[in-house]
C-alpha positions in Angstrom: 23.5 -1.8 46.9 21.2 -3.6 44.5 22.8 -5.5 41.7 21.8 -5.4 38.0 18.6 -7.5 37.5 17.4 -7.1 41.1 13.9 -5.7 41.7 13.9 -2.3 43.4 11.8 -1.8 46.5 8.3 -0.5 45.9 9.0 2.9 47.5 12.0 3.5 45.4 10.2 2.5 42.2 7.3 4.9 43.1 9.8 7.8 43.7 11.6 7.1 40.4 8.2 7.0 38.6 7.2 10.4 40.1 10.6 11.9 39.0 10.2 10.6 35.5 6.7 12.1 35.3 7.9 15.5 36.4 10.8 15.4 33.9 8.5 14.3 31.1 6.4 17.5 31.4 9.5 19.4 30.3 9.4 19.6 26.5 13.2 19.9 26.2 13.7 16.7 28.3 10.9 14.9 26.4 12.3 15.8 23.0 15.8 14.7 24.1 14.6 11.3 25.2 12.5 10.8 22.1 15.4 11.7 19.8 17.7 9.4 21.7 15.2 6.5 21.3 14.8 7.2 17.6 18.6 7.2 17.1 18.8 3.9 19.0 15.9 2.4 17.0 17.6 3.3 13.7 20.4 0.8 14.5 20.2 -2.9 14.1 21.5 -3.4 17.7 18.9 -1.0 19.0 16.0 -2.7 17.3 17.2 -6.1 18.5 17.4 -4.8 22.1 14.0 -3.3 21.8 12.5 -6.5 20.4 14.1 -8.6 23.2 12.9 -6.3 25.9 9.3 -6.4 24.5 9.5 -10.2 24.3 10.7 -10.5 27.9 7.9 -8.1 29.1 5.3 -10.0 27.2 6.4 -13.4 28.6 6.4 -12.0 32.1 2.9 -10.6 31.7 1.6 -13.9 30.5 2.4 -15.4 33.9 -0.1 -13.0 35.5 -3.4 -12.9 33.4 -4.7 -10.0 35.5 -1.6 -7.8 34.9 -1.7 -8.8 31.2 -5.3 -7.7 30.9 -4.5 -4.4 32.7 -1.5 -3.8 30.4 -3.6 -4.4 27.2 -6.3 -2.1 28.5 -3.8 0.7 29.2 -2.2 0.2 25.9 -5.6 0.3 24.1 -6.6 3.5 26.0 -3.3 5.2 25.1 -3.8 4.4 21.4 -7.3 5.7 21.5 -6.2 9.0 23.0 -3.5 9.4 20.4 -6.0 8.6 17.6 -8.5 11.1 18.8 -6.0 13.9 18.0 -6.5 14.7 14.3 -2.9 16.0 13.9 -1.4 13.0 15.7 -3.6 10.6 13.6 -2.5 12.2 10.3 1.1 12.2 11.5 1.0 8.5 12.5 -0.8 7.6 9.3 1.8 9.4 7.1 4.7 7.7 9.0 3.0 4.3 8.6 2.4 4.8 4.8 6.0 5.9 4.3 7.4 3.0 6.3 5.2 0.5 4.5 6.1 1.9 1.1 9.8 1.5 1.9 9.4 -1.9 3.4 7.2 -3.4 0.7 9.2 -1.9 -2.1 12.0 -4.3 -1.1 11.7 -7.8 -2.7 13.8 -9.1 0.2 11.3 -7.9 2.8 8.4 -9.3 0.8 10.1 -12.7 0.6 10.9 -12.7 4.4 7.3 -11.8 5.2 6.0 -14.5 2.9 8.3 -17.2 4.5 7.4 -16.0 8.0 3.7 -16.3 7.2 4.2 -19.8 5.7 6.1 -21.0 8.8 3.4 -19.5 11.1 0.6 -21.1 9.1 2.2 -24.6 9.5 1.5 -24.4 13.3 -1.9 -26.1 13.6 -2.7 -24.3 16.8 -2.1 -20.8 15.4 -3.9 -21.7 12.2 -7.0 -23.0 14.1 -6.9 -19.9 16.3 -6.7 -17.5 13.4 -9.5 -19.2 11.5 -11.8 -19.2 14.5 -11.0 -15.5 15.1 -11.8 -14.6 11.5 -15.1 -16.6 11.7 -16.0 -15.0 15.1 -15.3 -11.5 13.9 -17.2 -12.0 10.7 -20.2 -13.5 12.5 -20.3 -10.5 14.9 -19.9 -7.8 12.2 -21.6 -9.5 9.3 -25.0 -8.0 9.6 -23.6 -4.6 10.6 -21.2 -4.7 7.7 -23.9 -5.6 5.2 -26.1 -2.8 6.4 -23.2 -0.3 6.2 -22.2 -1.4 2.7 -25.8 -1.3 1.5 -26.0 2.4 2.1 -25.3 4.5 -1.0 -23.6 7.2 1.1 -21.1 4.6 2.5 -20.3 3.2 -1.0 -19.9 6.7 -2.3 -17.4 7.6 0.4 -15.4 4.5 -0.1 -15.3 5.1 -3.9 -14.1 8.7 -3.3 -11.4 7.5 -0.8 -10.1 4.9 -3.2 -10.0 7.4 -6.1 -8.0 9.8 -4.0 -5.6 7.0 -2.9 -5.1 5.7 -6.5 -4.6 9.3 -7.8 -1.4 9.5 -5.8 1.4 8.5 -8.2 3.6 7.2 -5.4 0.8 4.9 -4.1 0.0 3.7 -7.6 3.6 2.9 -8.4 4.1 1.2 -5.1 1.1 -1.1 -5.8 2.3 -1.9 -9.2 5.8 -2.7 -7.9 4.4 -4.7 -5.0 2.4 -7.0 -7.3 5.2 -7.1 -9.9 2.9 -6.2 -12.8 4.1 -7.6 -16.1 2.7 -7.4 -19.7 0.0 -10.0 -20.3 -0.2 -12.1 -23.5 -2.2 -9.5 -25.4 0.1 -6.7 -24.3 3.1 -8.7 -25.4 1.6 -9.3 -28.8 0.8 -5.6 -29.2 4.4 -4.7 -28.1 5.7 -7.1 -30.7 3.6 -5.4 -33.4 4.8 -2.0 -32.2 8.5 -3.0 -32.3 8.1 -4.5 -35.7 6.6 -1.4 -37.4 8.1 1.3 -35.2 11.3 0.0 -33.6 12.3 1.7 -30.3 9.4 4.2 -30.7 7.1 2.9 -28.0 7.8 1.3 -24.6 5.6 -0.6 -22.1 4.6 1.5 -19.0 1.7 -0.5 -17.8 3.7 -1.4 -14.7 3.2 2.1 -13.3 6.3 3.7 -14.8 4.0 6.5 -16.1 1.0 7.9 -14.2 -1.0 10.6 -15.9 -3.7 12.1 -13.7 -4.2 8.9 -11.8 -4.3 6.8 -15.0 -1.6 4.4 -16.1 -1.4 3.9 -19.9 -0.1 0.6 -21.4 2.5 2.1 -23.9 4.1 5.5 -24.4 6.2 7.2 -27.1 9.7 7.5 -25.8 11.1 9.8 -28.5 9.5 13.1 -27.4 6.0 12.7 -28.7 3.3 13.0 -26.1 1.4 9.9 -27.3 0.1 6.9 -25.4 -1.6 3.7 -26.4 -4.2 1.8 -24.3 -5.1 -1.8 -24.9 -8.7 -2.6 -24.0 -9.6 -6.2 -23.2 -12.8 -7.3 -24.9 -14.2 -8.7 -21.7 -12.8 -6.4 -19.0 -13.4 -3.1 -20.9 -16.7 -4.0 -22.6 -18.6 -1.4 -20.5 -15.9 1.3 -20.8 -16.1 4.2 -23.2 -12.8 4.7 -25.1 -13.7 8.4 -25.7 -13.6 9.0 -21.9 -10.0 7.6 -21.7 -8.9 9.6 -24.8 -10.4 12.8 -23.3 -8.6 12.1 -20.0 -5.2 11.9 -21.5 -5.9 14.9 -23.9 -6.6 17.0 -20.7 -3.0 16.4 -19.8 -1.6 17.1 -23.3 -1.3 13.5 -24.5 -2.8 12.0 -27.7 -4.2 8.6 -26.9 -4.9 5.6 -29.2 -7.2 2.9 -27.9 -6.7 -0.6 -29.3 -9.2 -3.3 -28.7 -8.1 -6.9 -28.0 -10.0 -8.3 -31.0 -8.1 -5.9 -33.3 -4.9 -7.8 -32.7 -6.2 -10.6 -35.0 -6.1 -8.2 -37.9 -2.5 -7.2 -37.8 -2.4 -5.4 -41.2 -5.4 -3.2 -40.2 -3.9 -2.5 -36.8 -0.6 -1.7 -38.4 -2.2 1.0 -40.5 -4.1 2.4 -37.6 -1.0 2.7 -35.4 1.0 4.4 -38.2 -1.7 6.9 -38.8 -1.9 7.7 -35.1 1.9 8.0 -34.8 2.0 10.4 -37.8 -0.5 12.7 -36.2 -3.9 11.6 -37.7 -7.0 11.5 -35.5 -7.9 7.8 -35.4 -11.4 6.6 -34.5 -11.8 3.8 -32.1 -13.4 0.6 -33.5 -14.8 -0.6 -30.1 -18.0 -1.9 -28.7 
């Protein structure tokens, strides 16, 4: 009788493989196995066992380059077949997005990933290999990528895809939290002015706390008034039309006040402008 760890004869392994294939055709059996694997993967012990098994398999395959190449090819073909199914592709993509959202929302996970990347990067062999890989891929696809990006249709599709992505409040909030967005100096100064003239009336929401139709205002009234305030930087927003931003928020029932960065220098004038806006007056934007 074979002991644990012993390699089974080829004939026995072949018969077991045929039995598994026949059983796998049965949806009931297949779902039972998948659910059992999922439950096991949800535990720390299960994930550790799965990781160790994968490491052992990988180390063993490294000893035989031919088997390693065959394994990579089979894995690649299986992934291609799964990706060709639109439903499976959407299902996998949704799971990946949800998993990444949960993972990267954790500061502890981000710190672990950052430390792991630093340790890996200190290995000169890995660093050299990665750099060479990036250069090789870029050299192979550089001309093709430039041609693709040069096409107006390609740029338009990318733009539309990004707009759809950023219009998702969950994605927007996740991005803000991931990059730990904080008020810049100009926003801090404006917040100081707001708290001075209207204490506890407005709060900073530029970190993604409030998403209105895919737009994130800088300040909002927290006492029941549907009013938001946007701070436009003189450099970054010089080509933006404030009326478009005001119309966007008005479409969702919000009154919007646009304050330009240079207006912060005239605190008395800005004070009057904010008070008029808060009291319900229609305030014109003194922009570019």
